[in-house]
N, CA, C and O atoms as a GROMACS GRO file, in nm:
protein
  268
    1UNK      N    1  20.132  11.997   0.932
    1UNK     CA    2  20.244  12.088   0.913
    1UNK      C    3  20.374  12.011   0.891
    1UNK      O    4  20.451  12.042   0.801
    2UNK      N    5  20.396  11.910   0.974
    2UNK     CA    6  20.517  11.828   0.962
    2UNK      C    7  20.524  11.761   0.826
    2UNK      O    8  20.629  11.759   0.762
    3UNK      N    9  20.411  11.705   0.781
    3UNK     CA   10  20.408  11.636   0.652
    3UNK      C   11  20.432  11.732   0.536
    3UNK      O   12  20.496  11.696   0.437
    4UNK      N   13  20.382  11.853   0.548
    4UNK     CA   14  20.404  11.952   0.443
    4UNK      C   15  20.552  11.987   0.432
    4UNK      O   16  20.605  12.000   0.322
    5UNK      N   17  20.617  12.001   0.545
    5UNK     CA   18  20.761  12.032   0.544
    5UNK      C   19  20.840  11.917   0.482
    5UNK      O   20  20.931  11.939   0.402
    6UNK      N   21  20.804  11.794   0.517
    6UNK     CA   22  20.872  11.677   0.461
    6UNK      C   23  20.848  11.669   0.310
    6UNK      O   24  20.940  11.638   0.234
    7UNK      N   25  20.728  11.698   0.266
    7UNK     CA   26  20.698  11.695   0.123
    7UNK      C   27  20.778  11.801   0.048
    7UNK      O   28  20.831  11.773  -0.060
    8UNK      N   29  20.789  11.921   0.103
    8UNK     CA   30  20.869  12.027   0.040
    8UNK      C   31  21.016  11.985   0.035
    8UNK      O   32  21.083  12.010  -0.065
    9UNK      N   33  21.065  11.922   0.142
    9UNK     CA   34  21.203  11.875   0.142
    9UNK      C   35  21.225  11.768   0.035
    9UNK      O   36  21.329  11.766  -0.030
   10UNK      N   37  21.128  11.680   0.017
   10UNK     CA   38  21.140  11.575  -0.084
   10UNK      C   39  21.145  11.634  -0.224
   10UNK      O   40  21.227  11.591  -0.306
   11UNK      N   41  21.059  11.732  -0.252
   11UNK     CA   42  21.059  11.796  -0.383
   11UNK      C   43  21.191  11.868  -0.407
   11UNK      O   44  21.248  11.859  -0.516
   12UNK      N   45  21.240  11.939  -0.306
   12UNK     CA   46  21.367  12.009  -0.320
   12UNK      C   47  21.482  11.911  -0.342
   12UNK      O   48  21.573  11.938  -0.419
   13UNK      N   49  21.477  11.797  -0.274
   13UNK     CA   50  21.582  11.698  -0.290
   13UNK      C   51  21.582  11.642  -0.432
   13UNK      O   52  21.689  11.627  -0.492
   14UNK      N   53  21.465  11.611  -0.487
   14UNK     CA   54  21.461  11.556  -0.622
   14UNK      C   55  21.508  11.659  -0.724
   14UNK      O   56  21.573  11.624  -0.822
   15UNK      N   57  21.474  11.786  -0.703
   15UNK     CA   58  21.524  11.892  -0.792
   15UNK      C   59  21.677  11.897  -0.783
   15UNK      O   60  21.745  11.904  -0.885
   16UNK      N   61  21.731  11.895  -0.660
   16UNK     CA   62  21.876  11.896  -0.641
   16UNK      C   63  21.938  11.775  -0.707
   16UNK      O   64  22.039  11.788  -0.777
   17UNK      N   65  21.880  11.660  -0.686
   17UNK     CA   66  21.943  11.537  -0.733
   17UNK      C   67  21.947  11.529  -0.886
   17UNK      O   68  22.051  11.503  -0.945
   18UNK      N   69  21.834  11.552  -0.949
   18UNK     CA   70  21.829  11.531  -1.093
   18UNK      C   71  21.885  11.647  -1.173
   18UNK      O   72  21.955  11.625  -1.272
   19UNK      N   73  21.858  11.769  -1.133
   19UNK     CA   74  21.906  11.882  -1.212
   19UNK      C   75  22.051  11.914  -1.181
   19UNK      O   76  22.136  11.914  -1.270
   20UNK      N   77  22.079  11.939  -1.055
   20UNK     CA   78  22.213  11.985  -1.020
   20UNK      C   79  22.314  11.870  -1.020
   20UNK      O   80  22.418  11.878  -1.084
   21UNK      N   81  22.282  11.764  -0.948
   21UNK     CA   82  22.380  11.658  -0.930
   21UNK      C   83  22.408  11.582  -1.059
   21UNK      O   84  22.522  11.573  -1.103
   22UNK      N   85  22.304  11.528  -1.121
   22UNK     CA   86  22.325  11.442  -1.237
   22UNK      C   87  22.376  11.520  -1.359
   22UNK      O   88  22.466  11.473  -1.428
   23UNK      N   89  22.320  11.636  -1.386
   23UNK     CA   90  22.359  11.709  -1.506
   23UNK      C   91  22.492  11.781  -1.488
   23UNK      O   92  22.584  11.764  -1.568
   24UNK      N   93  22.502  11.861  -1.382
   24UNK     CA   94  22.623  11.940  -1.365
   24UNK      C   95  22.743  11.856  -1.323
   24UNK      O   96  22.853  11.874  -1.376
   25UNK      N   97  22.724  11.765  -1.230
   25UNK     CA   98  22.837  11.686  -1.183
   25UNK      C   99  22.888  11.590  -1.290
   25UNK      O  100  23.007  11.559  -1.293
   26UNK      N  101  22.801  11.543  -1.377
   26UNK     CA  102  22.847  11.454  -1.483
   26UNK      C  103  22.931  11.530  -1.585
   26UNK      O  104  23.015  11.470  -1.653
   27UNK      N  105  22.909  11.661  -1.597
   27UNK     CA  106  22.988  11.741  -1.690
   27UNK      C  107  23.120  11.789  -1.630
   27UNK      O  108  23.215  11.818  -1.702
   28UNK      N  109  23.125  11.797  -1.497
   28UNK     CA  110  23.248  11.838  -1.430
   28UNK      C  111  23.343  11.720  -1.419
   28UNK      O  112  23.300  11.605  -1.405
   29UNK      N  113  23.468  11.750  -1.425
   29UNK     CA  114  23.566  11.643  -1.410
   29UNK      C  115  23.605  11.635  -1.263
   29UNK      O  116  23.692  11.708  -1.216
   30UNK      N  117  23.540  11.545  -1.191
   30UNK     CA  118  23.573  11.524  -1.051
   30UNK      C  119  23.622  11.381  -1.034
   30UNK      O  120  23.598  11.296  -1.120
   31UNK      N  121  23.690  11.357  -0.925
   31UNK     CA  122  23.746  11.224  -0.903
   31UNK      C  123  23.634  11.122  -0.881
   31UNK      O  124  23.523  11.157  -0.840
   32UNK      N  125  23.666  10.999  -0.909
   32UNK     CA  126  23.568  10.892  -0.893
   32UNK      C  127  23.530  10.872  -0.747
   32UNK      O  128  23.417  10.835  -0.716
   33UNK      N  129  23.626  10.895  -0.657
   33UNK     CA  130  23.597  10.879  -0.514
   33UNK      C  131  23.496  10.982  -0.467
   33UNK      O  132  23.402  10.948  -0.394
   34UNK      N  133  23.514  11.107  -0.508
   34UNK     CA  134  23.421  11.212  -0.468
   34UNK      C  135  23.283  11.187  -0.527
   34UNK      O  136  23.182  11.204  -0.459
   35UNK      N  137  23.278  11.146  -0.653
   35UNK     CA  138  23.150  11.117  -0.718
   35UNK      C  139  23.078  11.004  -0.645
   35UNK      O  140  22.958  11.012  -0.622
   36UNK      N  141  23.152  10.899  -0.610
   36UNK     CA  142  23.093  10.786  -0.539
   36UNK      C  143  23.042  10.829  -0.402
   36UNK      O  144  22.933  10.789  -0.361
   37UNK      N  145  23.121  10.911  -0.331
   37UNK     CA  146  23.079  10.959  -0.200
   37UNK      C  147  22.952  11.041  -0.210
   37UNK      O  148  22.860  11.023  -0.129
   38UNK      N  149  22.944  11.131  -0.308
   38UNK     CA  150  22.824  11.214  -0.324
   38UNK      C  151  22.704  11.129  -0.363
   38UNK      O  152  22.592  11.156  -0.319
   39UNK      N  153  22.726  11.028  -0.445
   39UNK     CA  154  22.617  10.939  -0.486
   39UNK      C  155  22.563  10.863  -0.365
   39UNK      O  156  22.441  10.851  -0.349
   40UNK      N  157  22.651  10.810  -0.280
   40UNK     CA  158  22.607  10.737  -0.161
   40UNK      C  159  22.534  10.830  -0.065
   40UNK      O  160  22.432  10.792  -0.007
   41UNK      N  161  22.587  10.952  -0.048
   41UNK     CA  162  22.522  11.050   0.040
   41UNK      C  163  22.381  11.082  -0.010
   41UNK      O  164  22.288  11.091   0.069
   42UNK      N  165  22.367  11.101  -0.140
   42UNK     CA  166  22.235  11.129  -0.196
   42UNK      C  167  22.140  11.012  -0.177
   42UNK      O  168  22.021  11.033  -0.152
   43UNK      N  169  22.189  10.890  -0.190
   43UNK     CA  170  22.104  10.773  -0.169
   43UNK      C  171  22.057  10.765  -0.024
   43UNK      O  172  21.941  10.731   0.001
   44UNK      N  173  22.146  10.795   0.071
   44UNK     CA  174  22.107  10.794   0.212
   44UNK      C  175  22.002  10.900   0.239
   44UNK      O  176  21.903  10.874   0.308
   45UNK      N  177  22.021  11.020   0.184
   45UNK     CA  178  21.921  11.126   0.201
   45UNK      C  179  21.788  11.086   0.141
   45UNK      O  180  21.683  11.113   0.199
   46UNK      N  181  21.791  11.022   0.026
   46UNK     CA  182  21.668  10.977  -0.038
   46UNK      C  183  21.595  10.875   0.049
   46UNK      O  184  21.472  10.879   0.059
   47UNK      N  185  21.669  10.784   0.111
   47UNK     CA  186  21.605  10.685   0.198
   47UNK      C  187  21.544  10.750   0.321
   47UNK      O  188  21.435  10.712   0.363
   48UNK      N  189  21.613  10.847   0.380
   48UNK     CA  190  21.562  10.915   0.499
   48UNK      C  191  21.434  10.992   0.465
   48UNK      O  192  21.336  10.985   0.540
   49UNK      N  193  21.435  11.066   0.354
   49UNK     CA  194  21.316  11.143   0.316
   49UNK      C  195  21.200  11.050   0.280
   49UNK      O  196  21.085  11.077   0.314
   50UNK      N  197  21.231  10.940   0.211
   50UNK     CA  198  21.125  10.843   0.177
   50UNK      C  199  21.064  10.781   0.302
   50UNK      O  200  20.943  10.762   0.310
   51UNK      N  201  21.148  10.750   0.400
   51UNK     CA  202  21.098  10.695   0.526
   51UNK      C  203  21.010  10.796   0.598
   51UNK      O  204  20.906  10.759   0.653
   52UNK      N  205  21.050  10.922   0.598
   52UNK     CA  206  20.969  11.026   0.663
   52UNK      C  207  20.834  11.042   0.592
   52UNK      O  208  20.731  11.059   0.658
   53UNK      N  209  20.834  11.036   0.459
   53UNK     CA  210  20.707  11.044   0.385
   53UNK      C  211  20.618  10.923   0.414
   53UNK      O  212  20.497  10.937   0.425
   54UNK      N  213  20.678  10.806   0.426
   54UNK     CA  214  20.602  10.686   0.459
   54UNK      C  215  20.540  10.697   0.597
   54UNK      O  216  20.425  10.657   0.617
   55UNK      N  217  20.615  10.750   0.693
   55UNK     CA  218  20.560  10.772   0.827
   55UNK      C  219  20.443  10.869   0.822
   55UNK      O  220  20.343  10.849   0.890
   56UNK      N  221  20.456  10.975   0.742
   56UNK     CA  222  20.346  11.071   0.728
   56UNK      C  223  20.221  11.005   0.672
   56UNK      O  224  20.110  11.032   0.718
   57UNK      N  225  20.239  10.919   0.572
   57UNK     CA  226  20.124  10.851   0.512
   57UNK      C  227  20.059  10.758   0.615
   57UNK      O  228  19.936  10.752   0.622
   58UNK      N  229  20.138  10.686   0.692
   58UNK     CA  230  20.083  10.596   0.794
   58UNK      C  231  20.007  10.675   0.900
   58UNK      O  232  19.898  10.636   0.942
   59UNK      N  233  20.065  10.787   0.944
   59UNK     CA  234  19.997  10.872   1.043
   59UNK      C  235  19.864  10.922   0.986
   59UNK      O  236  19.763  10.926   1.057
   60UNK      N  237  19.866  10.961   0.860
   60UNK     CA  238  19.742  11.012   0.799
   60UNK      C  239  19.637  10.902   0.788
   60UNK      O  240  19.518  10.927   0.809
   61UNK      N  241  19.680  10.780   0.756
   61UNK     CA  242  19.584  10.670   0.745
   61UNK      C  243  19.522  10.636   0.880
   61UNK      O  244  19.402  10.608   0.889
   62UNK      N  245  19.603  10.637   0.985
   62UNK     CA  246  19.552  10.601   1.116
   62UNK      C  247  19.473  10.712   1.183
   62UNK      O  248  19.373  10.686   1.250
   63UNK      N  249  19.516  10.834   1.166
   63UNK     CA  250  19.451  10.944   1.237
   63UNK      C  251  19.362  11.029   1.147
   63UNK      O  252  19.284  11.110   1.196
   64UNK      N  253  19.371  11.010   1.016
   64UNK     CA  254  19.281  11.078   0.923
   64UNK      C  255  19.307  11.227   0.904
   64UNK      O  256  19.222  11.299   0.853
   65UNK      N  257  19.422  11.271   0.947
   65UNK     CA  258  19.453  11.412   0.930
   65UNK      C  259  19.604  11.430   0.921
   65UNK      O  260  19.680  11.344   0.964
   66UNK      N  261  19.645  11.542   0.864
   66UNK     CA  262  19.788  11.572   0.856
   66UNK      C  263  19.832  11.642   0.984
   66UNK      O  264  19.758  11.721   1.041
   67UNK      N  265  19.952  11.611   1.027
   67UNK     CA  266  20.005  11.676   1.146
   67UNK      C  267  20.077  11.804   1.106
   67UNK      O  268  20.129  11.874   1.193
   0.00000   0.00000   0.00000
């Protein structure tokens, strides 16, 4: 159950990042500071979600089942 939730969050994040952030924000005229802040925030979120997915994979390898 936990891994399924993390996977859904990862898919939602990638949809948010590529469709909304990259396409819409690049067309909007926003300051460079705000753009940089949002980019760093998205990178941190990506690392957290990737780490959670890696933990799920390790748990599945060791215990042979999804939690």
